[in-house]
C-alpha positions as CSV (number, residue, x, y, z in Angstrom):
1,K,11.9,-42.8,12.1
2,T,15.1,-42.4,10.1
3,E,15.2,-38.7,11.1
4,V,14.6,-39.6,14.8
5,T,17.4,-42.2,14.8
6,E,19.8,-39.8,13.1
7,L,19.1,-37.2,15.8
8,I,19.6,-39.9,18.5
9,K,23.0,-40.8,16.9
10,K,23.9,-37.1,16.8
11,H,23.3,-36.6,20.5
12,F,24.2,-40.0,22.0
13,G,27.2,-40.9,19.9
14,D,28.6,-44.2,21.0
15,D,25.6,-44.9,23.2
16,A,23.1,-44.3,20.4
17,D,22.2,-48.0,19.9
18,K,21.3,-48.2,23.6
19,A,19.3,-45.0,23.5
20,I,17.4,-46.2,20.4
21,I,16.5,-49.5,22.1
22,C,15.3,-47.6,25.2
23,F,13.3,-45.0,23.2
24,K,11.7,-47.8,21.1
25,S,10.5,-49.3,24.3
26,E,9.3,-46.0,25.7
27,S,7.5,-44.6,22.7
28,G,8.1,-46.8,19.6
29,L,10.2,-43.8,18.5
30,R,7.0,-41.7,18.1
31,A,7.5,-38.0,18.8
32,S,3.7,-37.8,19.5
33,A,3.7,-40.5,22.2
34,F,1.8,-39.3,25.3
35,N,1.2,-40.9,28.6
36,G,-1.7,-38.9,30.2
37,K,-1.6,-37.9,33.8
38,N,0.6,-39.5,36.4
39,K,-0.5,-39.7,40.0
40,N,1.3,-36.5,40.8
41,G,-0.4,-34.6,37.9
42,T,2.6,-34.7,35.6
43,W,2.7,-36.4,32.2
44,D,5.3,-38.1,30.0
45,S,5.7,-37.3,26.3
46,G,7.8,-37.7,23.2
47,I,10.3,-40.3,22.1
48,A,12.0,-40.5,25.5
49,Q,8.8,-40.1,27.5
50,V,10.3,-37.1,29.4
51,N,8.2,-36.2,32.4
52,S,6.8,-32.7,32.4
53,I,8.3,-32.0,35.8
54,H,11.6,-31.5,34.0
55,C,10.4,-28.5,31.9
56,P,12.0,-25.9,34.2
57,K,15.4,-27.3,33.2
58,I,14.7,-25.9,29.7
59,G,13.2,-22.7,31.0
60,L,9.5,-23.6,30.8
61,K,6.8,-23.9,33.4
62,T,5.8,-27.5,34.4
63,G,2.5,-28.4,32.7
64,S,2.4,-25.4,30.5
65,K,1.4,-25.6,26.8
66,E,4.9,-24.5,25.9
67,C,6.3,-27.3,28.0
68,K,4.1,-29.8,26.2
69,D,5.0,-28.5,22.8
70,A,8.7,-28.6,23.6
71,L,8.6,-32.2,24.8
72,F,6.9,-33.2,21.5
73,D,9.9,-31.8,19.6
74,V,12.2,-34.7,18.9
75,E,15.4,-32.7,19.4
76,T,14.3,-31.1,22.7
77,N,13.0,-34.4,24.0
């Protein structure tokens, strides 16, 4: 978890403490956290529980294996 909190501090700066509290609530700061299928067929994963519908924003197809793998990566998530 130390590595995760350091990455959060790197990306969130002065708002890192708020982000850490939020992500602890979402996933317990577990990169492997996964919330199965939502009603619309999407899923949430990673420390921030990013929804798979957002994968096109990082150049990946929603619901693809590449999308899932990327969202389990702490820095991408």
